[in-house]
mmCIF file of the N, C-alpha and C atoms, coordinates in Angstrom:
data_MODEL
# 
_entry.id   MODEL 
# 
loop_
_atom_site.group_PDB 
_atom_site.id 
_atom_site.type_symbol 
_atom_site.label_atom_id 
_atom_site.label_alt_id 
_atom_site.label_comp_id 
_atom_site.label_asym_id 
_atom_site.label_entity_id 
_atom_site.label_seq_id 
_atom_site.pdbx_PDB_ins_code 
_atom_site.Cartn_x 
_atom_site.Cartn_y 
_atom_site.Cartn_z 
_atom_site.occupancy 
_atom_site.B_iso_or_equiv 
_atom_site.pdbx_formal_charge 
_atom_site.auth_seq_id 
_atom_site.auth_comp_id 
_atom_site.auth_asym_id 
_atom_site.auth_atom_id 
_atom_site.pdbx_PDB_model_num 
ATOM 1   N N  . MET A 1 1  ? 83.045 130.017 15.539 1.00 0.00 ? 1  MET A N  1 
ATOM 2   C CA . MET A 1 1  ? 82.065 130.052 16.560 1.00 0.00 ? 1  MET A CA 1 
ATOM 3   C C  . MET A 1 1  ? 80.663 129.425 16.380 1.00 0.00 ? 1  MET A C  1 
ATOM 4   N N  . LEU A 1 2  ? 80.043 128.773 17.001 1.00 0.00 ? 2  LEU A N  1 
ATOM 5   C CA . LEU A 1 2  ? 78.635 127.905 16.316 1.00 0.00 ? 2  LEU A CA 1 
ATOM 6   C C  . LEU A 1 2  ? 77.503 128.771 16.113 1.00 0.00 ? 2  LEU A C  1 
ATOM 7   N N  . ASN A 1 3  ? 76.411 128.774 15.483 1.00 0.00 ? 3  ASN A N  1 
ATOM 8   C CA . ASN A 1 3  ? 75.501 129.477 15.681 1.00 0.00 ? 3  ASN A CA 1 
ATOM 9   C C  . ASN A 1 3  ? 74.611 128.828 16.182 1.00 0.00 ? 3  ASN A C  1 
ATOM 10  N N  . CYS A 1 4  ? 73.133 129.686 16.598 1.00 0.00 ? 4  CYS A N  1 
ATOM 11  C CA . CYS A 1 4  ? 71.704 128.814 17.511 1.00 0.00 ? 4  CYS A CA 1 
ATOM 12  C C  . CYS A 1 4  ? 71.756 127.817 16.982 1.00 0.00 ? 4  CYS A C  1 
ATOM 13  N N  . LYS A 1 5  ? 71.851 127.836 16.167 1.00 0.00 ? 5  LYS A N  1 
ATOM 14  C CA . LYS A 1 5  ? 70.948 126.441 15.547 1.00 0.00 ? 5  LYS A CA 1 
ATOM 15  C C  . LYS A 1 5  ? 71.976 125.182 16.019 1.00 0.00 ? 5  LYS A C  1 
ATOM 16  N N  . GLN A 1 6  ? 72.881 125.521 15.617 1.00 0.00 ? 6  GLN A N  1 
ATOM 17  C CA . GLN A 1 6  ? 73.991 124.122 15.716 1.00 0.00 ? 6  GLN A CA 1 
ATOM 18  C C  . GLN A 1 6  ? 74.295 124.206 17.448 1.00 0.00 ? 6  GLN A C  1 
ATOM 19  N N  . ALA A 1 7  ? 74.613 125.213 17.917 1.00 0.00 ? 7  ALA A N  1 
ATOM 20  C CA . ALA A 1 7  ? 74.423 124.742 19.454 1.00 0.00 ? 7  ALA A CA 1 
ATOM 21  C C  . ALA A 1 7  ? 73.376 124.391 19.943 1.00 0.00 ? 7  ALA A C  1 
ATOM 22  N N  . SER A 1 8  ? 71.607 124.655 19.505 1.00 0.00 ? 8  SER A N  1 
ATOM 23  C CA . SER A 1 8  ? 70.796 123.718 20.442 1.00 0.00 ? 8  SER A CA 1 
ATOM 24  C C  . SER A 1 8  ? 71.036 122.027 19.472 1.00 0.00 ? 8  SER A C  1 
ATOM 25  N N  . GLU A 1 9  ? 71.197 121.926 18.587 1.00 0.00 ? 9  GLU A N  1 
ATOM 26  C CA . GLU A 1 9  ? 71.359 120.538 18.033 1.00 0.00 ? 9  GLU A CA 1 
ATOM 27  C C  . GLU A 1 9  ? 72.522 119.830 19.130 1.00 0.00 ? 9  GLU A C  1 
ATOM 28  N N  . LEU A 1 10 ? 73.493 120.593 19.524 1.00 0.00 ? 10 LEU A N  1 
ATOM 29  C CA . LEU A 1 10 ? 74.750 119.749 20.291 1.00 0.00 ? 10 LEU A CA 1 
ATOM 30  C C  . LEU A 1 10 ? 74.145 119.585 21.366 1.00 0.00 ? 10 LEU A C  1 
ATOM 31  N N  . MET A 1 11 ? 73.566 120.692 22.029 1.00 0.00 ? 11 MET A N  1 
ATOM 32  C CA . MET A 1 11 ? 73.116 120.387 23.272 1.00 0.00 ? 11 MET A CA 1 
ATOM 33  C C  . MET A 1 11 ? 72.135 119.318 23.589 1.00 0.00 ? 11 MET A C  1 
ATOM 34  N N  . SER A 1 12 ? 71.408 118.807 22.208 1.00 0.00 ? 12 SER A N  1 
ATOM 35  C CA . SER A 1 12 ? 70.120 117.868 22.467 1.00 0.00 ? 12 SER A CA 1 
ATOM 36  C C  . SER A 1 12 ? 71.270 116.495 22.351 1.00 0.00 ? 12 SER A C  1 
ATOM 37  N N  . GLN A 1 13 ? 72.329 116.553 21.353 1.00 0.00 ? 13 GLN A N  1 
ATOM 38  C CA . GLN A 1 13 ? 73.314 115.393 21.005 1.00 0.00 ? 13 GLN A CA 1 
ATOM 39  C C  . GLN A 1 13 ? 73.841 115.103 22.241 1.00 0.00 ? 13 GLN A C  1 
ATOM 40  N N  . ALA A 1 14 ? 74.175 115.922 23.261 1.00 0.00 ? 14 ALA A N  1 
ATOM 41  C CA . ALA A 1 14 ? 74.629 116.195 24.380 1.00 0.00 ? 14 ALA A CA 1 
ATOM 42  C C  . ALA A 1 14 ? 74.401 115.031 25.277 1.00 0.00 ? 14 ALA A C  1 
ATOM 43  N N  . GLN A 1 15 ? 72.943 115.297 25.076 1.00 0.00 ? 15 GLN A N  1 
ATOM 44  C CA . GLN A 1 15 ? 72.305 114.520 25.742 1.00 0.00 ? 15 GLN A CA 1 
ATOM 45  C C  . GLN A 1 15 ? 71.987 112.945 25.981 1.00 0.00 ? 15 GLN A C  1 
ATOM 46  N N  . ASP A 1 16 ? 72.217 112.640 24.485 1.00 0.00 ? 16 ASP A N  1 
ATOM 47  C CA . ASP A 1 16 ? 72.643 111.149 24.015 1.00 0.00 ? 16 ASP A CA 1 
ATOM 48  C C  . ASP A 1 16 ? 73.738 110.239 23.523 1.00 0.00 ? 16 ASP A C  1 
ATOM 49  N N  . ARG A 1 17 ? 74.794 111.614 24.011 1.00 0.00 ? 17 ARG A N  1 
ATOM 50  C CA . ARG A 1 17 ? 76.169 110.854 23.646 1.00 0.00 ? 17 ARG A CA 1 
ATOM 51  C C  . ARG A 1 17 ? 77.443 111.255 24.349 1.00 0.00 ? 17 ARG A C  1 
ATOM 52  N N  . ASP A 1 18 ? 78.333 111.351 24.196 1.00 0.00 ? 18 ASP A N  1 
ATOM 53  C CA . ASP A 1 18 ? 79.096 112.019 24.542 1.00 0.00 ? 18 ASP A CA 1 
ATOM 54  C C  . ASP A 1 18 ? 79.999 113.054 23.631 1.00 0.00 ? 18 ASP A C  1 
ATOM 55  N N  . ILE A 1 19 ? 80.219 114.458 24.005 1.00 0.00 ? 19 ILE A N  1 
ATOM 56  C CA . ILE A 1 19 ? 80.495 114.999 22.929 1.00 0.00 ? 19 ILE A CA 1 
ATOM 57  C C  . ILE A 1 19 ? 81.900 115.537 22.810 1.00 0.00 ? 19 ILE A C  1 
ATOM 58  N N  . SER A 1 20 ? 82.489 115.612 21.823 1.00 0.00 ? 20 SER A N  1 
ATOM 59  C CA . SER A 1 20 ? 84.005 115.297 21.796 1.00 0.00 ? 20 SER A CA 1 
ATOM 60  C C  . SER A 1 20 ? 84.611 116.987 22.758 1.00 0.00 ? 20 SER A C  1 
ATOM 61  N N  . LEU A 1 21 ? 85.851 117.098 23.377 1.00 0.00 ? 21 LEU A N  1 
ATOM 62  C CA . LEU A 1 21 ? 86.549 118.260 23.550 1.00 0.00 ? 21 LEU A CA 1 
ATOM 63  C C  . LEU A 1 21 ? 85.859 119.601 22.660 1.00 0.00 ? 21 LEU A C  1 
ATOM 64  N N  . ARG A 1 22 ? 86.153 119.564 21.401 1.00 0.00 ? 22 ARG A N  1 
ATOM 65  C CA . ARG A 1 22 ? 85.881 120.884 20.803 1.00 0.00 ? 22 ARG A CA 1 
ATOM 66  C C  . ARG A 1 22 ? 84.861 120.661 20.291 1.00 0.00 ? 22 ARG A C  1 
ATOM 67  N N  . GLU A 1 23 ? 83.592 120.326 20.368 1.00 0.00 ? 23 GLU A N  1 
ATOM 68  C CA . GLU A 1 23 ? 82.235 120.516 20.566 1.00 0.00 ? 23 GLU A CA 1 
ATOM 69  C C  . GLU A 1 23 ? 81.947 121.019 21.904 1.00 0.00 ? 23 GLU A C  1 
ATOM 70  N N  . ARG A 1 24 ? 82.529 120.668 22.998 1.00 0.00 ? 24 ARG A N  1 
ATOM 71  C CA . ARG A 1 24 ? 82.049 121.303 24.308 1.00 0.00 ? 24 ARG A CA 1 
ATOM 72  C C  . ARG A 1 24 ? 82.591 122.751 24.504 1.00 0.00 ? 24 ARG A C  1 
ATOM 73  N N  . LEU A 1 25 ? 84.007 122.685 23.854 1.00 0.00 ? 25 LEU A N  1 
ATOM 74  C CA . LEU A 1 25 ? 84.306 123.933 24.130 1.00 0.00 ? 25 LEU A CA 1 
ATOM 75  C C  . LEU A 1 25 ? 84.110 125.058 23.135 1.00 0.00 ? 25 LEU A C  1 
ATOM 76  N N  . SER A 1 26 ? 83.401 124.775 22.139 1.00 0.00 ? 26 SER A N  1 
ATOM 77  C CA . SER A 1 26 ? 82.834 125.506 20.789 1.00 0.00 ? 26 SER A CA 1 
ATOM 78  C C  . SER A 1 26 ? 81.390 125.963 21.732 1.00 0.00 ? 26 SER A C  1 
ATOM 79  N N  . LEU A 1 27 ? 80.407 124.830 22.294 1.00 0.00 ? 27 LEU A N  1 
ATOM 80  C CA . LEU A 1 27 ? 79.102 125.273 23.030 1.00 0.00 ? 27 LEU A CA 1 
ATOM 81  C C  . LEU A 1 27 ? 79.474 126.285 23.704 1.00 0.00 ? 27 LEU A C  1 
ATOM 82  N N  . ARG A 1 28 ? 80.544 126.095 25.264 1.00 0.00 ? 28 ARG A N  1 
ATOM 83  C CA . ARG A 1 28 ? 80.865 126.962 25.974 1.00 0.00 ? 28 ARG A CA 1 
ATOM 84  C C  . ARG A 1 28 ? 80.937 128.419 26.246 1.00 0.00 ? 28 ARG A C  1 
ATOM 85  N N  . LEU A 1 29 ? 81.863 128.578 24.857 1.00 0.00 ? 29 LEU A N  1 
ATOM 86  C CA . LEU A 1 29 ? 82.093 129.675 24.140 1.00 0.00 ? 29 LEU A CA 1 
ATOM 87  C C  . LEU A 1 29 ? 80.863 130.399 23.833 1.00 0.00 ? 29 LEU A C  1 
ATOM 88  N N  . HIS A 1 30 ? 79.733 129.621 22.988 1.00 0.00 ? 30 HIS A N  1 
ATOM 89  C CA . HIS A 1 30 ? 78.749 130.027 22.467 1.00 0.00 ? 30 HIS A CA 1 
ATOM 90  C C  . HIS A 1 30 ? 77.678 130.478 23.453 1.00 0.00 ? 30 HIS A C  1 
ATOM 91  N N  . LEU A 1 31 ? 77.566 129.683 24.507 1.00 0.00 ? 31 LEU A N  1 
ATOM 92  C CA . LEU A 1 31 ? 76.684 130.095 25.704 1.00 0.00 ? 31 LEU A CA 1 
ATOM 93  C C  . LEU A 1 31 ? 77.133 131.122 26.790 1.00 0.00 ? 31 LEU A C  1 
ATOM 94  N N  . LEU A 1 32 ? 78.782 131.323 26.606 1.00 0.00 ? 32 LEU A N  1 
ATOM 95  C CA . LEU A 1 32 ? 78.781 132.848 27.054 1.00 0.00 ? 32 LEU A CA 1 
ATOM 96  C C  . LEU A 1 32 ? 78.237 134.073 26.333 1.00 0.00 ? 32 LEU A C  1 
ATOM 97  N N  . PHE A 1 33 ? 78.033 133.950 25.347 1.00 0.00 ? 33 PHE A N  1 
ATOM 98  C CA . PHE A 1 33 ? 77.492 135.193 24.764 1.00 0.00 ? 33 PHE A CA 1 
ATOM 99  C C  . PHE A 1 33 ? 75.921 135.114 24.229 1.00 0.00 ? 33 PHE A C  1 
ATOM 100 N N  . CYS A 1 34 ? 75.513 133.924 24.610 1.00 0.00 ? 34 CYS A N  1 
ATOM 101 C CA . CYS A 1 34 ? 74.206 133.688 23.674 1.00 0.00 ? 34 CYS A CA 1 
ATOM 102 C C  . CYS A 1 34 ? 73.334 133.607 25.115 1.00 0.00 ? 34 CYS A C  1 
ATOM 103 N N  . HIS A 1 35 ? 72.517 134.455 25.429 1.00 0.00 ? 35 HIS A N  1 
ATOM 104 C CA . HIS A 1 35 ? 71.488 134.420 26.734 1.00 0.00 ? 35 HIS A CA 1 
ATOM 105 C C  . HIS A 1 35 ? 70.342 133.501 26.405 1.00 0.00 ? 35 HIS A C  1 
ATOM 106 N N  . GLY A 1 36 ? 69.987 133.041 24.986 1.00 0.00 ? 36 GLY A N  1 
ATOM 107 C CA . GLY A 1 36 ? 68.977 132.317 25.004 1.00 0.00 ? 36 GLY A CA 1 
ATOM 108 C C  . GLY A 1 36 ? 69.253 131.162 24.698 1.00 0.00 ? 36 GLY A C  1 
ATOM 109 N N  . CYS A 1 37 ? 70.311 130.586 24.003 1.00 0.00 ? 37 CYS A N  1 
ATOM 110 C CA . CYS A 1 37 ? 70.999 129.230 24.557 1.00 0.00 ? 37 CYS A CA 1 
ATOM 111 C C  . CYS A 1 37 ? 70.786 128.707 25.524 1.00 0.00 ? 37 CYS A C  1 
ATOM 112 N N  . ARG A 1 38 ? 71.610 129.927 26.791 1.00 0.00 ? 38 ARG A N  1 
ATOM 113 C CA . ARG A 1 38 ? 71.664 129.605 28.265 1.00 0.00 ? 38 ARG A CA 1 
ATOM 114 C C  . ARG A 1 38 ? 70.446 128.575 28.502 1.00 0.00 ? 38 ARG A C  1 
ATOM 115 N N  . ASN A 1 39 ? 69.119 129.981 28.643 1.00 0.00 ? 39 ASN A N  1 
ATOM 116 C CA . ASN A 1 39 ? 67.736 129.701 28.789 1.00 0.00 ? 39 ASN A CA 1 
ATOM 117 C C  . ASN A 1 39 ? 67.261 128.410 28.400 1.00 0.00 ? 39 ASN A C  1 
ATOM 118 N N  . PHE A 1 40 ? 67.484 127.726 26.878 1.00 0.00 ? 40 PHE A N  1 
ATOM 119 C CA . PHE A 1 40 ? 67.328 126.646 26.326 1.00 0.00 ? 40 PHE A CA 1 
ATOM 120 C C  . PHE A 1 40 ? 67.967 125.469 27.500 1.00 0.00 ? 40 PHE A C  1 
ATOM 121 N N  . SER A 1 41 ? 69.492 125.582 27.312 1.00 0.00 ? 41 SER A N  1 
ATOM 122 C CA . SER A 1 41 ? 69.861 124.862 27.952 1.00 0.00 ? 41 SER A CA 1 
ATOM 123 C C  . SER A 1 41 ? 69.608 124.589 29.596 1.00 0.00 ? 41 SER A C  1 
ATOM 124 N N  . SER A 1 42 ? 69.008 125.185 29.870 1.00 0.00 ? 42 SER A N  1 
ATOM 125 C CA . SER A 1 42 ? 67.996 125.370 31.426 1.00 0.00 ? 42 SER A CA 1 
ATOM 126 C C  . SER A 1 42 ? 67.014 124.417 31.330 1.00 0.00 ? 42 SER A C  1 
ATOM 127 N N  . GLN A 1 43 ? 66.588 124.881 29.999 1.00 0.00 ? 43 GLN A N  1 
ATOM 128 C CA . GLN A 1 43 ? 65.277 124.099 30.058 1.00 0.00 ? 43 GLN A CA 1 
ATOM 129 C C  . GLN A 1 43 ? 65.562 122.970 29.494 1.00 0.00 ? 43 GLN A C  1 
ATOM 130 N N  . LEU A 1 44 ? 66.590 122.353 28.883 1.00 0.00 ? 44 LEU A N  1 
ATOM 131 C CA . LEU A 1 44 ? 66.905 121.017 28.620 1.00 0.00 ? 44 LEU A CA 1 
ATOM 132 C C  . LEU A 1 44 ? 67.004 120.396 30.125 1.00 0.00 ? 44 LEU A C  1 
ATOM 133 N N  . GLN A 1 45 ? 67.908 120.617 30.625 1.00 0.00 ? 45 GLN A N  1 
ATOM 134 C CA . GLN A 1 45 ? 68.438 120.224 32.109 1.00 0.00 ? 45 GLN A CA 1 
ATOM 135 C C  . GLN A 1 45 ? 66.992 119.715 32.688 1.00 0.00 ? 45 GLN A C  1 
ATOM 136 N N  . LEU A 1 46 ? 65.757 120.782 33.056 1.00 0.00 ? 46 LEU A N  1 
ATOM 137 C CA . LEU A 1 46 ? 64.780 120.690 33.864 1.00 0.00 ? 46 LEU A CA 1 
ATOM 138 C C  . LEU A 1 46 ? 63.820 119.830 33.282 1.00 0.00 ? 46 LEU A C  1 
ATOM 139 N N  . MET A 1 47 ? 63.946 119.902 31.735 1.00 0.00 ? 47 MET A N  1 
ATOM 140 C CA . MET A 1 47 ? 62.623 118.485 31.030 1.00 0.00 ? 47 MET A CA 1 
ATOM 141 C C  . MET A 1 47 ? 63.271 117.197 31.585 1.00 0.00 ? 47 MET A C  1 
ATOM 142 N N  . ARG A 1 48 ? 65.183 116.858 31.831 1.00 0.00 ? 48 ARG A N  1 
ATOM 143 C CA . ARG A 1 48 ? 65.493 115.828 31.873 1.00 0.00 ? 48 ARG A CA 1 
ATOM 144 C C  . ARG A 1 48 ? 65.451 114.997 32.965 1.00 0.00 ? 48 ARG A C  1 
ATOM 145 N N  . ALA A 1 49 ? 65.548 116.078 34.326 1.00 0.00 ? 49 ALA A N  1 
ATOM 146 C CA . ALA A 1 49 ? 65.490 116.039 35.461 1.00 0.00 ? 49 ALA A CA 1 
ATOM 147 C C  . ALA A 1 49 ? 64.106 115.661 36.042 1.00 0.00 ? 49 ALA A C  1 
ATOM 148 N N  . ALA A 1 50 ? 62.642 116.430 35.139 1.00 0.00 ? 50 ALA A N  1 
ATOM 149 C CA . ALA A 1 50 ? 61.560 116.026 35.527 1.00 0.00 ? 50 ALA A CA 1 
ATOM 150 C C  . ALA A 1 50 ? 61.091 114.466 34.747 1.00 0.00 ? 50 ALA A C  1 
ATOM 151 N N  . CYS A 1 51 ? 61.683 114.385 33.643 1.00 0.00 ? 51 CYS A N  1 
ATOM 152 C CA . CYS A 1 51 ? 61.320 113.219 33.266 1.00 0.00 ? 51 CYS A CA 1 
ATOM 153 C C  . CYS A 1 51 ? 61.617 111.945 34.107 1.00 0.00 ? 51 CYS A C  1 
ATOM 154 N N  . ARG A 1 52 ? 63.320 111.964 34.427 1.00 0.00 ? 52 ARG A N  1 
ATOM 155 C CA . ARG A 1 52 ? 63.510 110.894 35.364 1.00 0.00 ? 52 ARG A CA 1 
ATOM 156 C C  . ARG A 1 52 ? 62.501 110.885 36.688 1.00 0.00 ? 52 ARG A C  1 
ATOM 157 N N  . ARG A 1 53 ? 62.199 112.043 37.385 1.00 0.00 ? 53 ARG A N  1 
ATOM 158 C CA . ARG A 1 53 ? 61.552 111.466 38.228 1.00 0.00 ? 53 ARG A CA 1 
ATOM 159 C C  . ARG A 1 53 ? 60.096 111.224 38.010 1.00 0.00 ? 53 ARG A C  1 
ATOM 160 N N  . TYR A 1 54 ? 59.500 111.224 36.926 1.00 0.00 ? 54 TYR A N  1 
ATOM 161 C CA . TYR A 1 54 ? 58.278 111.181 36.735 1.00 0.00 ? 54 TYR A CA 1 
ATOM 162 C C  . TYR A 1 54 ? 58.726 109.274 36.402 1.00 0.00 ? 54 TYR A C  1 
ATOM 163 N N  . LEU A 1 55 ? 59.668 109.139 35.872 1.00 0.00 ? 55 LEU A N  1 
ATOM 164 C CA . LEU A 1 55 ? 59.686 107.362 35.976 1.00 0.00 ? 55 LEU A CA 1 
ATOM 165 C C  . LEU A 1 55 ? 60.656 106.310 37.167 1.00 0.00 ? 55 LEU A C  1 
ATOM 166 N N  . ASP A 1 56 ? 60.796 107.481 37.562 1.00 0.00 ? 56 ASP A N  1 
ATOM 167 C CA . ASP A 1 56 ? 61.331 106.435 39.218 1.00 0.00 ? 56 ASP A CA 1 
ATOM 168 C C  . ASP A 1 56 ? 60.177 106.513 40.107 1.00 0.00 ? 56 ASP A C  1 
ATOM 169 N N  . ARG A 1 57 ? 59.209 107.329 40.072 1.00 0.00 ? 57 ARG A N  1 
ATOM 170 C CA . ARG A 1 57 ? 57.978 106.830 40.487 1.00 0.00 ? 57 ARG A CA 1 
ATOM 171 C C  . ARG A 1 57 ? 57.021 105.237 40.607 1.00 0.00 ? 57 ARG A C  1 
# 
């Protein structure tokens, strides 16, 4: 199972590349148990959406 550092790095990488099935499953498993990383994932998604809206102006 991933630790929080590995999970956060993988979430960041997933923004730029397709992650493998194994990586996705490992990340999902980690997110099931880790509230802090779920929050980080939500924040990443929020920042990405905000950046898109800013660039679309």
